[in-house]
All heavy atoms as a GROMACS GRO file, in nm:
protein
  629
    1MET      N    1   3.429   0.095   3.733
    1MET     CA    2   3.516  -0.001   3.670
    1MET      C    3   3.660   0.012   3.720
    1MET      O    4   3.721  -0.086   3.756
    1MET     CB    5   3.508   0.014   3.519
    1MET     CG    6   3.593  -0.087   3.446
    1MET     SD    7   3.594  -0.062   3.271
    1MET     CE    8   3.493  -0.197   3.222
    2LEU      N    9   3.712   0.136   3.724
    2LEU     CA   10   3.848   0.156   3.773
    2LEU      C   11   3.859   0.114   3.919
    2LEU      O   12   3.954   0.044   3.957
    2LEU     CB   13   3.890   0.303   3.758
    2LEU     CG   14   4.025   0.339   3.819
    2LEU    CD1   15   4.137   0.265   3.748
    2LEU    CD2   16   4.047   0.488   3.815
    3ALA      N   17   3.761   0.154   4.001
    3ALA     CA   18   3.766   0.118   4.144
    3ALA      C   19   3.761  -0.034   4.161
    3ALA      O   20   3.833  -0.090   4.244
    3ALA     CB   21   3.651   0.184   4.219
    4GLY      N   22   3.678  -0.102   4.085
    4GLY     CA   23   3.671  -0.247   4.093
    4GLY      C   24   3.802  -0.313   4.056
    4GLY      O   25   3.847  -0.407   4.123
    5GLN      N   26   3.865  -0.265   3.951
    5GLN     CA   27   3.995  -0.320   3.910
    5GLN      C   28   4.101  -0.292   4.016
    5GLN      O   29   4.185  -0.378   4.044
    5GLN     CB   30   4.037  -0.261   3.775
    5GLN     CG   31   3.949  -0.306   3.661
    5GLN     CD   32   3.979  -0.231   3.532
    5GLN    OE1   33   4.040  -0.124   3.531
    5GLN    NE2   34   3.934  -0.289   3.421
    6ALA      N   35   4.097  -0.173   4.074
    6ALA     CA   36   4.193  -0.140   4.179
    6ALA      C   37   4.176  -0.232   4.299
    6ALA      O   38   4.273  -0.284   4.354
    6ALA     CB   39   4.177   0.007   4.220
    7ARG      N   40   4.050  -0.254   4.342
    7ARG     CA   41   4.025  -0.344   4.455
    7ARG      C   42   4.075  -0.485   4.424
    7ARG      O   43   4.130  -0.552   4.511
    7ARG     CB   44   3.875  -0.350   4.485
    7ARG     CG   45   3.827  -0.238   4.571
    7ARG     CD   46   3.684  -0.266   4.616
    7ARG     NE   47   3.611  -0.143   4.622
    7ARG     CZ   48   3.525  -0.099   4.530
    7ARG    NH1   49   3.497  -0.170   4.424
    7ARG    NH2   50   3.466   0.017   4.545
    8ASP      N   51   4.054  -0.531   4.301
    8ASP     CA   52   4.095  -0.667   4.262
    8ASP      C   53   4.244  -0.690   4.277
    8ASP      O   54   4.287  -0.803   4.302
    8ASP     CB   55   4.054  -0.696   4.116
    8ASP     CG   56   3.904  -0.710   4.100
    8ASP    OD1   57   3.832  -0.726   4.202
    8ASP    OD2   58   3.858  -0.706   3.984
    9VAL      N   59   4.324  -0.584   4.264
    9VAL     CA   60   4.470  -0.600   4.276
    9VAL      C   61   4.522  -0.550   4.411
    9VAL      O   62   4.642  -0.534   4.430
    9VAL     CB   63   4.545  -0.533   4.159
    9VAL    CG1   64   4.511  -0.600   4.028
    9VAL    CG2   65   4.519  -0.384   4.154
   10GLY      N   66   4.429  -0.522   4.506
   10GLY     CA   67   4.470  -0.488   4.641
   10GLY      C   68   4.495  -0.341   4.668
   10GLY      O   69   4.557  -0.306   4.769
   11ILE      N   70   4.450  -0.253   4.581
   11ILE     CA   71   4.465  -0.109   4.604
   11ILE      C   72   4.348  -0.062   4.690
   11ILE      O   73   4.233  -0.090   4.659
   11ILE     CB   74   4.471  -0.032   4.471
   11ILE    CG1   75   4.597  -0.073   4.395
   11ILE    CG2   76   4.466   0.119   4.494
   11ILE    CD1   77   4.605  -0.019   4.254
   12ASP      N   78   4.376   0.010   4.800
   12ASP     CA   79   4.273   0.055   4.892
   12ASP      C   80   4.236   0.201   4.877
   12ASP      O   81   4.139   0.248   4.935
   12ASP     CB   82   4.318   0.033   5.037
   12ASP     CG   83   4.333  -0.114   5.071
   12ASP    OD1   84   4.264  -0.197   5.010
   12ASP    OD2   85   4.415  -0.145   5.159
   13LEU      N   86   4.316   0.277   4.800
   13LEU     CA   87   4.296   0.421   4.790
   13LEU      C   88   4.334   0.469   4.652
   13LEU      O   89   4.434   0.424   4.595
   13LEU     CB   90   4.383   0.491   4.896
   13LEU     CG   91   4.379   0.640   4.896
   13LEU    CD1   92   4.329   0.690   5.031
   13LEU    CD2   93   4.518   0.695   4.870
   14ILE      N   94   4.254   0.561   4.597
   14ILE     CA   95   4.288   0.626   4.470
   14ILE      C   96   4.299   0.776   4.497
   14ILE      O   97   4.210   0.836   4.555
   14ILE     CB   98   4.181   0.600   4.362
   14ILE    CG1   99   4.174   0.451   4.328
   14ILE    CG2  100   4.212   0.682   4.236
   14ILE    CD1  101   4.063   0.415   4.232
   15ARG      N  102   4.409   0.834   4.454
   15ARG     CA  103   4.432   0.979   4.466
   15ARG      C  104   4.414   1.039   4.328
   15ARG      O  105   4.470   0.990   4.230
   15ARG     CB  106   4.575   1.003   4.516
   15ARG     CG  107   4.609   1.147   4.530
   15ARG     CD  108   4.753   1.161   4.581
   15ARG     NE  109   4.785   1.299   4.599
   15ARG     CZ  110   4.888   1.359   4.543
   15ARG    NH1  111   4.971   1.292   4.467
   15ARG    NH2  112   4.910   1.486   4.565
   16TYR      N  113   4.334   1.149   4.320
   16TYR     CA  114   4.308   1.210   4.190
   16TYR      C  115   4.289   1.360   4.205
   16TYR      O  116   4.262   1.410   4.315
   16TYR     CB  117   4.186   1.146   4.122
   16TYR     CG  118   4.059   1.155   4.202
   16TYR    CD1  119   3.966   1.255   4.178
   16TYR    CD2  120   4.031   1.063   4.303
   16TYR    CE1  121   3.849   1.263   4.251
   16TYR    CE2  122   3.914   1.070   4.376
   16TYR     CZ  123   3.824   1.171   4.350
   16TYR     OH  124   3.708   1.178   4.423
   17GLY      N  125   4.304   1.432   4.096
   17GLY     CA  126   4.292   1.577   4.098
   17GLY      C  127   4.147   1.622   4.116
   17GLY      O  128   4.055   1.560   4.065
   18SER      N  129   4.128   1.731   4.188
   18SER     CA  130   3.995   1.785   4.215
   18SER      C  131   3.939   1.854   4.091
   18SER      O  132   4.010   1.928   4.023
   18SER     CB  133   4.002   1.885   4.331
   18SER     OG  134   3.879   1.950   4.348
   19ALA      N  135   3.811   1.834   4.066
   19ALA     CA  136   3.742   1.904   3.959
   19ALA      C  137   3.694   2.041   4.006
   19ALA      O  138   3.662   2.127   3.925
   19ALA     CB  139   3.624   1.822   3.910
   20ARG      N  140   3.688   2.062   4.135
   20ARG     CA  141   3.636   2.188   4.191
   20ARG      C  142   3.744   2.287   4.229
   20ARG      O  143   3.720   2.407   4.230
   20ARG     CB  144   3.553   2.158   4.316
   20ARG     CG  145   3.430   2.080   4.287
   20ARG     CD  146   3.351   2.059   4.414
   20ARG     NE  147   3.238   1.972   4.388
   20ARG     CZ  148   3.169   1.914   4.482
   20ARG    NH1  149   3.201   1.930   4.608
   20ARG    NH2  150   3.068   1.837   4.451
   21LEU      N  151   3.860   2.238   4.266
   21LEU     CA  152   3.967   2.325   4.315
   21LEU      C  153   4.093   2.301   4.233
   21LEU      O  154   4.152   2.193   4.240
   21LEU     CB  155   3.994   2.297   4.463
   21LEU     CG  156   4.104   2.379   4.529
   21LEU    CD1  157   4.069   2.527   4.529
   21LEU    CD2  158   4.127   2.329   4.671
   22VAL      N  159   4.132   2.400   4.155
   22VAL     CA  160   4.252   2.386   4.074
   22VAL      C  161   4.371   2.355   4.163
   22VAL      O  162   4.394   2.424   4.263
   22VAL     CB  163   4.278   2.515   3.993
   22VAL    CG1  164   4.410   2.505   3.917
   22VAL    CG2  165   4.164   2.542   3.897
   23GLY      N  166   4.441   2.248   4.133
   23GLY     CA  167   4.555   2.206   4.213
   23GLY      C  168   4.516   2.123   4.335
   23GLY      O  169   4.602   2.074   4.406
   24GLY      N  170   4.385   2.106   4.359
   24GLY     CA  171   4.338   2.027   4.472
   24GLY      C  172   4.351   1.878   4.448
   24GLY      O  173   4.362   1.833   4.334
   25VAL      N  174   4.350   1.801   4.554
   25VAL     CA  175   4.366   1.656   4.546
   25VAL      C  176   4.249   1.591   4.619
   25VAL      O  177   4.208   1.636   4.726
   25VAL     CB  178   4.498   1.611   4.610
   25VAL    CG1  179   4.511   1.461   4.612
   25VAL    CG2  180   4.616   1.673   4.535
   26CYS      N  181   4.194   1.485   4.561
   26CYS     CA  182   4.087   1.408   4.623
   26CYS      C  183   4.137   1.266   4.649
   26CYS      O  184   4.227   1.217   4.582
   26CYS     CB  185   3.966   1.402   4.531
   26CYS     SG  186   3.893   1.562   4.498
   27LEU      N  187   4.076   1.201   4.747
   27LEU     CA  188   4.107   1.063   4.780
   27LEU      C  189   3.979   0.982   4.777
   27LEU      O  190   3.877   1.024   4.831
   27LEU     CB  191   4.169   1.052   4.920
   27LEU     CG  192   4.298   1.129   4.943
   27LEU    CD1  193   4.337   1.118   5.090
   27LEU    CD2  194   4.409   1.077   4.854
   28ALA      N  195   3.984   0.865   4.717
   28ALA     CA  196   3.872   0.772   4.717
   28ALA      C  197   3.914   0.648   4.796
   28ALA      O  198   4.009   0.580   4.757
   28ALA     CB  199   3.833   0.733   4.575
   29LEU      N  200   3.848   0.622   4.908
   29LEU     CA  201   3.876   0.502   4.987
   29LEU      C  202   3.799   0.386   4.927
   29LEU      O  203   3.679   0.397   4.905
   29LEU     CB  204   3.834   0.522   5.132
   29LEU     CG  205   3.910   0.630   5.209
   29LEU    CD1  206   3.848   0.648   5.346
   29LEU    CD2  207   4.055   0.595   5.220
   30LEU      N  208   3.866   0.277   4.900
   30LEU     CA  209   3.804   0.162   4.834
   30LEU      C  210   3.775   0.047   4.928
   30LEU      O  211   3.734  -0.060   4.884
   30LEU     CB  212   3.894   0.115   4.719
   30LEU     CG  213   3.929   0.222   4.617
   30LEU    CD1  214   4.023   0.166   4.512
   30LEU    CD2  215   3.804   0.280   4.553
   31THR      N  216   3.799   0.066   5.056
   31THR     CA  217   3.776  -0.038   5.154
   31THR      C  218   3.705   0.025   5.274
   31THR      O  219   3.732   0.140   5.308
   31THR     CB  220   3.908  -0.104   5.198
   31THR    OG1  221   3.879  -0.196   5.303
   31THR    CG2  222   4.009  -0.004   5.246
   32PRO      N  223   3.614  -0.046   5.337
   32PRO     CA  224   3.545   0.010   5.454
   32PRO      C  225   3.626   0.002   5.582
   32PRO      O  226   3.580   0.048   5.687
   32PRO     CB  227   3.420  -0.078   5.464
   32PRO     CG  228   3.464  -0.210   5.410
   32PRO     CD  229   3.560  -0.176   5.298
   33ASP      N  230   3.745  -0.052   5.578
   33ASP     CA  231   3.825  -0.074   5.698
   33ASP      C  232   3.838   0.050   5.788
   33ASP      O  233   3.826   0.037   5.910
   33ASP     CB  234   3.962  -0.131   5.664
   33ASP     CG  235   3.953  -0.272   5.609
   33ASP    OD1  236   3.848  -0.338   5.631
   33ASP    OD2  237   4.048  -0.316   5.544
   34PRO      N  238   3.862   0.171   5.735
   34PRO     CA  239   3.874   0.287   5.826
   34PRO      C  240   3.746   0.318   5.903
   34PRO      O  241   3.750   0.383   6.005
   34PRO     CB  242   3.909   0.403   5.732
   34PRO     CG  243   3.965   0.339   5.611
   34PRO     CD  244   3.894   0.208   5.598
   35PHE      N  245   3.634   0.269   5.855
   35PHE     CA  246   3.506   0.302   5.917
   35PHE      C  247   3.452   0.193   6.008
   35PHE      O  248   3.349   0.211   6.072
   35PHE     CB  249   3.403   0.332   5.808
   35PHE     CG  250   3.449   0.441   5.715
   35PHE    CD1  251   3.498   0.410   5.590
   35PHE    CD2  252   3.447   0.572   5.756
   35PHE    CE1  253   3.543   0.510   5.504
   35PHE    CE2  254   3.492   0.673   5.672
   35PHE     CZ  255   3.539   0.641   5.546
   36ARG      N  256   3.519   0.082   6.018
   36ARG     CA  257   3.469  -0.030   6.099
   36ARG      C  258   3.461   0.002   6.248
   36ARG      O  259   3.384  -0.060   6.319
   36ARG     CB  260   3.554  -0.154   6.076
   36ARG     CG  261   3.540  -0.211   5.937
   36ARG     CD  262   3.600  -0.349   5.928
   36ARG     NE  263   3.616  -0.393   5.792
   36ARG     CZ  264   3.519  -0.444   5.717
   36ARG    NH1  265   3.399  -0.457   5.767
   36ARG    NH2  266   3.541  -0.481   5.594
   37GLN      N  267   3.539   0.096   6.296
   37GLN     CA  268   3.540   0.129   6.437
   37GLN      C  269   3.437   0.235   6.475
   37GLN      O  270   3.426   0.272   6.591
   37GLN     CB  271   3.680   0.177   6.479
   37GLN     CG  272   3.788   0.073   6.459
   37GLN     CD  273   3.762  -0.053   6.538
   37GLN    OE1  274   3.724  -0.047   6.654
   37GLN    NE2  275   3.780  -0.168   6.476
   38VAL      N  276   3.360   0.283   6.379
   38VAL     CA  277   3.258   0.385   6.407
   38VAL      C  278   3.143   0.321   6.483
   38VAL      O  279   3.091   0.218   6.444
   38VAL     CB  280   3.208   0.449   6.276
   38VAL    CG1  281   3.094   0.546   6.303
   38VAL    CG2  282   3.322   0.517   6.203
   39ALA      N  283   3.104   0.383   6.594
   39ALA     CA  284   2.998   0.328   6.678
   39ALA      C  285   2.859   0.355   6.619
   39ALA      O  286   2.839   0.451   6.545
   39ALA     CB  287   3.006   0.390   6.818
   40GLU      N  288   2.765   0.268   6.650
   40GLU     CA  289   2.625   0.293   6.615
   40GLU      C  290   2.579   0.414   6.696
   40GLU      O  291   2.629   0.435   6.807
   40GLU     CB  292   2.540   0.171   6.650
   40GLU     CG  293   2.570   0.050   6.564
   40GLU     CD  294   2.528   0.064   6.418
   40GLU    OE1  295   2.459   0.162   6.383
   40GLU    OE2  296   2.565  -0.022   6.340
   41PRO      N  297   2.491   0.498   6.652
   41PRO     CA  298   2.410   0.490   6.531
   41PRO      C  299   2.476   0.555   6.411
   41PRO      O  300   2.414   0.568   6.306
   41PRO     CB  301   2.284   0.567   6.570
   41PRO     CG  302   2.336   0.674   6.659
   41PRO     CD  303   2.450   0.609   6.736
   42TYR      N  304   2.602   0.596   6.422
   42TYR     CA  305   2.667   0.672   6.315
   42TYR      C  306   2.720   0.584   6.202
   42TYR      O  307   2.752   0.634   6.096
   42TYR     CB  308   2.781   0.755   6.374
   42TYR     CG  309   2.735   0.843   6.486
   42TYR    CD1  310   2.766   0.810   6.618
   42TYR    CD2  311   2.658   0.954   6.462
   42TYR    CE1  312   2.722   0.889   6.722
   42TYR    CE2  313   2.613   1.034   6.565
   42TYR     CZ  314   2.645   1.001   6.695
   42TYR     OH  315   2.602   1.078   6.798
   43ARG      N  316   2.730   0.456   6.225
   43ARG     CA  317   2.793   0.367   6.127
   43ARG      C  318   2.726   0.370   5.991
   43ARG      O  319   2.790   0.362   5.889
   43ARG     CB  320   2.795   0.224   6.181
   43ARG     CG  321   2.865   0.129   6.087
   43ARG     CD  322   2.882  -0.005   6.146
   43ARG     NE  323   2.975   0.007   6.257
   43ARG     CZ  324   3.010  -0.091   6.335
   43ARG    NH1  325   2.958  -0.209   6.318
   43ARG    NH2  326   3.095  -0.073   6.432
   44HIS      N  327   2.595   0.387   5.986
   44HIS     CA  328   2.523   0.381   5.858
   44HIS      C  329   2.473   0.518   5.811
   44HIS      O  330   2.394   0.526   5.719
   44HIS     CB  331   2.408   0.282   5.868
   44HIS     CG  332   2.456   0.146   5.906
   44HIS    ND1  333   2.528   0.065   5.821
   44HIS    CD2  334   2.445   0.077   6.022
   44HIS    CE1  335   2.559  -0.048   5.882
   44HIS    NE2  336   2.510  -0.043   6.005
   45ALA      N  337   2.520   0.625   5.874
   45ALA     CA  338   2.481   0.760   5.835
   45ALA      C  339   2.576   0.810   5.726
   45ALA      O  340   2.697   0.802   5.740
   45ALA     CB  341   2.485   0.854   5.954
   46HIS      N  342   2.521   0.859   5.617
   46HIS     CA  343   2.600   0.911   5.506
   46HIS      C  344   2.639   1.055   5.535
   46HIS      O  345   2.553   1.137   5.568
   46HIS     CB  346   2.521   0.903   5.375
   46HIS     CG  347   2.598   0.952   5.258
   46HIS    ND1  348   2.592   1.084   5.216
   46HIS    CD2  349   2.685   0.891   5.176
   46HIS    CE1  350   2.671   1.099   5.112
   46HIS    NE2  351   2.728   0.984   5.086
   47GLN      N  352   2.767   1.086   5.524
   47GLN     CA  353   2.816   1.222   5.542
   47GLN      C  354   2.919   1.251   5.434
   47GLN      O  355   2.989   1.161   5.389
   47GLN     CB  356   2.883   1.240   5.678
   47GLN     CG  357   2.791   1.223   5.795
   47GLN     CD  358   2.863   1.248   5.927
   47GLN    OE1  359   2.977   1.293   5.931
   47GLN    NE2  360   2.794   1.221   6.035
   48THR      N  361   2.927   1.376   5.396
   48THR     CA  362   3.028   1.419   5.300
   48THR      C  363   3.122   1.515   5.370
   48THR      O  364   3.078   1.615   5.426
   48THR     CB  365   2.963   1.488   5.179
   48THR    OG1  366   2.876   1.396   5.116
   48THR    CG2  367   3.069   1.535   5.081
   49TRP      N  368   3.250   1.484   5.370
   49TRP     CA  369   3.352   1.568   5.432
   49TRP      C  370   3.452   1.611   5.326
   49TRP      O  371   3.479   1.537   5.232
   49TRP     CB  372   3.427   1.490   5.540
   49TRP     CG  373   3.348   1.472   5.666
   49TRP    CD1  374   3.253   1.377   5.689
   49TRP    CD2  375   3.358   1.549   5.784
   49TRP    NE1  376   3.203   1.391   5.815
   49TRP    CE2  377   3.267   1.495   5.877
   49TRP    CE3  378   3.437   1.657   5.822
   49TRP    CZ2  379   3.251   1.547   6.005
   49TRP    CZ3  380   3.421   1.708   5.950
   49TRP    CH2  381   3.329   1.653   6.040
   50GLN      N  382   3.506   1.729   5.343
   50GLN     CA  383   3.613   1.778   5.256
   50GLN      C  384   3.734   1.808   5.341
   50GLN      O  385   3.723   1.876   5.443
   50GLN     CB  386   3.566   1.905   5.184
   50GLN     CG  387   3.676   1.966   5.099
   50GLN     CD  388   3.628   2.089   5.027
   50GLN    OE1  389   3.512   2.100   4.990
   50GLN    NE2  390   3.717   2.184   5.008
   51LEU      N  391   3.847   1.757   5.302
   51LEU     CA  392   3.974   1.784   5.370
   51LEU      C  393   4.054   1.880   5.283
   51LEU      O  394   4.078   1.852   5.166
   51LEU     CB  395   4.053   1.654   5.390
   51LEU     CG  396   4.196   1.670   5.440
   51LEU    CD1  397   4.198   1.724   5.582
   51LEU    CD2  398   4.269   1.538   5.433
   52THR      N  399   4.093   1.992   5.341
   52THR     CA  400   4.173   2.090   5.268
   52THR      C  401   4.306   2.106   5.341
   52THR      O  402   4.309   2.133   5.461
   52THR     CB  403   4.101   2.227   5.263
   52THR    OG1  404   3.971   2.208   5.208
   52THR    CG2  405   4.178   2.326   5.179
   53LEU      N  406   4.415   2.087   5.270
   53LEU     CA  407   4.550   2.108   5.324
   53LEU      C  408   4.598   2.242   5.274
   53LEU      O  409   4.604   2.266   5.154
   53LEU     CB  410   4.644   1.997   5.276
   53LEU     CG  411   4.600   1.855   5.309
   53LEU    CD1  412   4.695   1.755   5.246
   53LEU    CD2  413   4.590   1.834   5.458
   54LEU      N  414   4.630   2.331   5.368
   54LEU     CA  415   4.676   2.465   5.334
   54LEU      C  416   4.818   2.482   5.384
   54LEU      O  417   4.840   2.518   5.500
   54LEU     CB  418   4.583   2.570   5.397
   54LEU     CG  419   4.436   2.559   5.356
   54LEU    CD1  420   4.349   2.647   5.444
   54LEU    CD2  421   4.420   2.597   5.210
   55PRO      N  422   4.917   2.450   5.300
   55PRO     CA  423   5.056   2.459   5.343
   55PRO      C  424   5.089   2.600   5.390
   55PRO      O  425   5.032   2.695   5.340
   55PRO     CB  426   5.135   2.424   5.218
   55PRO     CG  427   5.039   2.345   5.134
   55PRO     CD  428   4.905   2.404   5.164
   56PRO      N  429   5.178   2.616   5.487
   56PRO     CA  430   5.263   2.509   5.535
   56PRO      C  431   5.208   2.433   5.655
   56PRO      O  432   5.260   2.327   5.688
   56PRO     CB  433   5.391   2.583   5.576
   56PRO     CG  434   5.340   2.715   5.625
   56PRO     CD  435   5.220   2.746   5.538
   57ALA      N  436   5.102   2.481   5.723
   57ALA     CA  437   5.072   2.417   5.851
   57ALA      C  438   4.923   2.405   5.885
   57ALA      O  439   4.889   2.370   5.995
   57ALA     CB  440   5.141   2.494   5.963
   58ARG      N  441   4.833   2.432   5.794
   58ARG     CA  442   4.690   2.430   5.828
   58ARG      C  443   4.618   2.315   5.757
   58ARG      O  444   4.638   2.291   5.639
   58ARG     CB  445   4.624   2.561   5.791
   58ARG     CG  446   4.479   2.572   5.833
   58ARG     CD  447   4.421   2.706   5.795
   58ARG     NE  448   4.494   2.815   5.855
   58ARG     CZ  449   4.461   2.874   5.968
   58ARG    NH1  450   4.355   2.837   6.033
   58ARG    NH2  451   4.535   2.973   6.015
   59VAL      N  452   4.534   2.245   5.833
   59VAL     CA  453   4.448   2.139   5.780
   59VAL      C  454   4.305   2.173   5.819
   59VAL      O  455   4.277   2.205   5.934
   59VAL     CB  456   4.486   2.001   5.838
   59VAL    CG1  457   4.389   1.894   5.791
   59VAL    CG2  458   4.628   1.966   5.800
   60VAL      N  459   4.214   2.169   5.725
   60VAL     CA  460   4.073   2.202   5.751
   60VAL      C  461   3.985   2.085   5.708
   60VAL      O  462   3.993   2.039   5.594
   60VAL     CB  463   4.030   2.330   5.674
   60VAL    CG1  464   3.884   2.362   5.702
   60VAL    CG2  465   4.120   2.447   5.708
   61TRP      N  466   3.901   2.037   5.800
   61TRP     CA  467   3.798   1.938   5.770
   61TRP      C  468   3.664   2.010   5.772
   61TRP      O  469   3.631   2.079   5.868
   61TRP     CB  470   3.793   1.830   5.879
   61TRP     CG  471   3.896   1.724   5.867
   61TRP    CD1  472   4.012   1.716   5.937
   61TRP    CD2  473   3.893   1.608   5.784
   61TRP    NE1  474   4.081   1.603   5.902
   61TRP    CE2  475   4.010   1.535   5.809
   61TRP    CE3  476   3.802   1.558   5.691
   61TRP    CZ2  477   4.039   1.416   5.744
   61TRP    CZ3  478   3.830   1.440   5.626
   61TRP    CH2  479   3.947   1.370   5.653
   62GLU      N  480   3.584   1.994   5.666
   62GLU     CA  481   3.452   2.056   5.661
   62GLU      C  482   3.349   1.949   5.624
   62GLU      O  483   3.372   1.866   5.537
   62GLU     CB  484   3.447   2.167   5.558
   62GLU     CG  485   3.535   2.285   5.592
   62GLU     CD  486   3.533   2.389   5.484
   62GLU    OE1  487   3.595   2.365   5.380
   62GLU    OE2  488   3.470   2.493   5.506
   63ARG      N  489   3.233   1.957   5.690
   63ARG     CA  490   3.128   1.859   5.663
   63ARG      C  491   3.008   1.929   5.599
   63ARG      O  492   2.958   2.028   5.649
   63ARG     CB  493   3.083   1.792   5.793
   63ARG     CG  494   2.972   1.691   5.772
   63ARG     CD  495   2.941   1.614   5.898
   63ARG     NE  496   2.895   1.699   6.004
   63ARG     CZ  497   2.767   1.720   6.035
   63ARG    NH1  498   2.673   1.662   5.966
   63ARG    NH2  499   2.735   1.798   6.135
   64GLU      N  500   2.962   1.875   5.489
   64GLU     CA  501   2.837   1.914   5.424
   64GLU      C  502   2.818   2.065   5.416
   64GLU      O  503   2.736   2.123   5.486
   64GLU     CB  504   2.720   1.846   5.493
   64GLU     CG  505   2.729   1.696   5.481
   64GLU     CD  506   2.621   1.622   5.558
   64GLU    OE1  507   2.534   1.687   5.619
   64GLU    OE2  508   2.624   1.499   5.555
   65LEU      N  509   2.897   2.127   5.330
   65LEU     CA  510   2.886   2.270   5.303
   65LEU      C  511   2.898   2.356   5.428
   65LEU      O  512   2.811   2.436   5.460
   65LEU     CB  513   2.755   2.299   5.229
   65LEU     CG  514   2.743   2.230   5.093
   65LEU    CD1  515   2.605   2.255   5.034
   65LEU    CD2  516   2.850   2.277   4.998
   66HIS      N  517   3.002   2.335   5.502
   66HIS     CA  518   3.039   2.418   5.617
   66HIS      C  519   2.949   2.400   5.738
   66HIS      O  520   2.947   2.483   5.828
   66HIS     CB  521   3.046   2.566   5.578
   66HIS     CG  522   3.130   2.592   5.458
   66HIS    ND1  523   3.267   2.593   5.462
   66HIS    CD2  524   3.097   2.614   5.329
   66HIS    CE1  525   3.314   2.617   5.341
   66HIS    NE2  526   3.213   2.630   5.259
   67ALA      N  527   2.870   2.293   5.744
   67ALA     CA  528   2.785   2.269   5.861
   67ALA      C  529   2.870   2.244   5.985
   67ALA      O  530   2.834   2.281   6.095
   67ALA     CB  531   2.693   2.150   5.836
   68GLU      N  532   2.983   2.182   5.966
   68GLU     CA  533   3.076   2.155   6.076
   68GLU      C  534   3.216   2.174   6.021
   68GLU      O  535   3.247   2.128   5.912
   68GLU     CB  536   3.057   2.013   6.126
   68GLU     CG  537   3.138   1.978   6.246
   68GLU     CD  538   3.103   1.840   6.301
   68GLU    OE1  539   2.998   1.785   6.266
   68GLU    OE2  540   3.184   1.789   6.378
   69ARG      N  541   3.302   2.240   6.096
   69ARG     CA  542   3.436   2.270   6.045
   69ARG      C  543   3.537   2.254   6.158
   69ARG      O  544   3.516   2.304   6.269
   69ARG     CB  545   3.437   2.414   5.993
   69ARG     CG  546   3.570   2.457   5.938
   69ARG     CD  547   3.560   2.601   5.891
   69ARG     NE  548   3.687   2.650   5.848
   69ARG     CZ  549   3.713   2.690   5.725
   69ARG    NH1  550   3.619   2.689   5.634
   69ARG    NH2  551   3.832   2.732   5.694
   70TRP      N  552   3.646   2.188   6.129
   70TRP     CA  553   3.755   2.167   6.225
   70TRP      C  554   3.884   2.213   6.158
   70TRP      O  555   3.914   2.172   6.047
   70TRP     CB  556   3.767   2.020   6.262
   70TRP     CG  557   3.645   1.966   6.326
   70TRP    CD1  558   3.536   1.911   6.263
   70TRP    CD2  559   3.616   1.961   6.464
   70TRP    NE1  560   3.442   1.873   6.354
   70TRP    CE2  561   3.489   1.902   6.480
   70TRP    CE3  562   3.684   2.001   6.578
   70TRP    CZ2  563   3.429   1.882   6.602
   70TRP    CZ3  564   3.626   1.981   6.701
   70TRP    CH2  565   3.500   1.922   6.712
   71GLU      N  566   3.960   2.299   6.225
   71GLU     CA  567   4.088   2.344   6.172
   71GLU      C  568   4.199   2.307   6.268
   71GLU      O  569   4.182   2.314   6.389
   71GLU     CB  570   4.088   2.497   6.153
   71GLU     CG  571   4.001   2.542   6.040
   71GLU     CD  572   4.026   2.687   6.003
   71GLU    OE1  573   4.143   2.732   6.010
   71GLU    OE2  574   3.929   2.755   5.967
   72PHE      N  575   4.311   2.266   6.211
   72PHE     CA  576   4.426   2.227   6.290
   72PHE      C  577   4.550   2.299   6.237
   72PHE      O  578   4.568   2.309   6.117
   72PHE     CB  579   4.450   2.075   6.282
   72PHE     CG  580   4.331   1.995   6.324
   72PHE    CD1  581   4.239   1.953   6.230
   72PHE    CD2  582   4.310   1.962   6.456
   72PHE    CE1  583   4.127   1.879   6.268
   72PHE    CE2  584   4.200   1.889   6.495
   72PHE     CZ  585   4.108   1.848   6.401
   73LEU      N  586   4.632   2.349   6.327
   73LEU     CA  587   4.760   2.410   6.291
   73LEU      C  588   4.871   2.320   6.344
   73LEU      O  589   4.865   2.275   6.458
   73LEU     CB  590   4.774   2.548   6.351
   73LEU     CG  591   4.680   2.655   6.293
   73LEU    CD1  592   4.694   2.784   6.373
   73LEU    CD2  593   4.711   2.679   6.148
   74TYR      N  594   4.968   2.296   6.262
   74TYR     CA  595   5.081   2.213   6.302
   74TYR      C  596   5.206   2.298   6.311
   74TYR      O  597   5.236   2.375   6.222
   74TYR     CB  598   5.102   2.099   6.201
   74TYR     CG  599   4.988   2.002   6.203
   74TYR    CD1  600   4.880   2.015   6.118
   74TYR    CD2  601   4.987   1.897   6.294
   74TYR    CE1  602   4.775   1.927   6.123
   74TYR    CE2  603   4.882   1.808   6.299
   74TYR     CZ  604   4.776   1.824   6.212
   74TYR     OH  605   4.671   1.735   6.218
   75ALA      N  606   5.278   2.283   6.420
   75ALA     CA  607   5.403   2.356   6.439
   75ALA      C  608   5.520   2.264   6.410
   75ALA      O  609   5.512   2.143   6.436
   75ALA     CB  610   5.411   2.408   6.583
   76ASP      N  611   5.626   2.320   6.359
   76ASP     CA  612   5.748   2.243   6.334
   76ASP      C  613   5.815   2.215   6.467
   76ASP      O  614   5.855   2.305   6.540
   76ASP     CB  615   5.841   2.321   6.243
   76ASP     CG  616   5.965   2.243   6.207
   76ASP    OD1  617   5.975   2.124   6.244
   76ASP    OD2  618   6.052   2.300   6.140
   77THR      N  619   5.824   2.087   6.502
   77THR     CA  620   5.885   2.049   6.628
   77THR      C  621   6.028   1.999   6.611
   77THR      O  622   6.089   1.952   6.704
   77THR     CB  623   5.801   1.938   6.698
   77THR    OG1  624   5.793   1.826   6.612
   77THR    CG2  625   5.662   1.991   6.733
   78GLY      N  626   6.076   2.006   6.488
   78GLY     CA  627   6.208   1.953   6.459
   78GLY      C  628   6.315   2.046   6.477
   78GLY      O  629   6.368   2.124   6.527
   0.00000   0.00000   0.00000
C-alpha cells in the first residue's frame, strides 16, 4: 500500500531502517528503470543483494548470503 501510494505521486525510492542491522539503512526501488539495461538471460533472474556502507571509505556488495562479494575502497581525492 505504501509503495503504491509512493509510485502514484512519483516517488521512485523508499529509504528505511534495517530490521537486521541496528543503524543500517535499506532502499526499496519502486521503478524498474535501473534494471532496463540488463542483458538477457539475466533480466528475469531474481537475485538478492545487500549493500553495506562502512564509513569512512568501504562499500561492500554481497549476493545471496555471501555467494558473491565485491568490496570497494574510496580514497579522498580532495
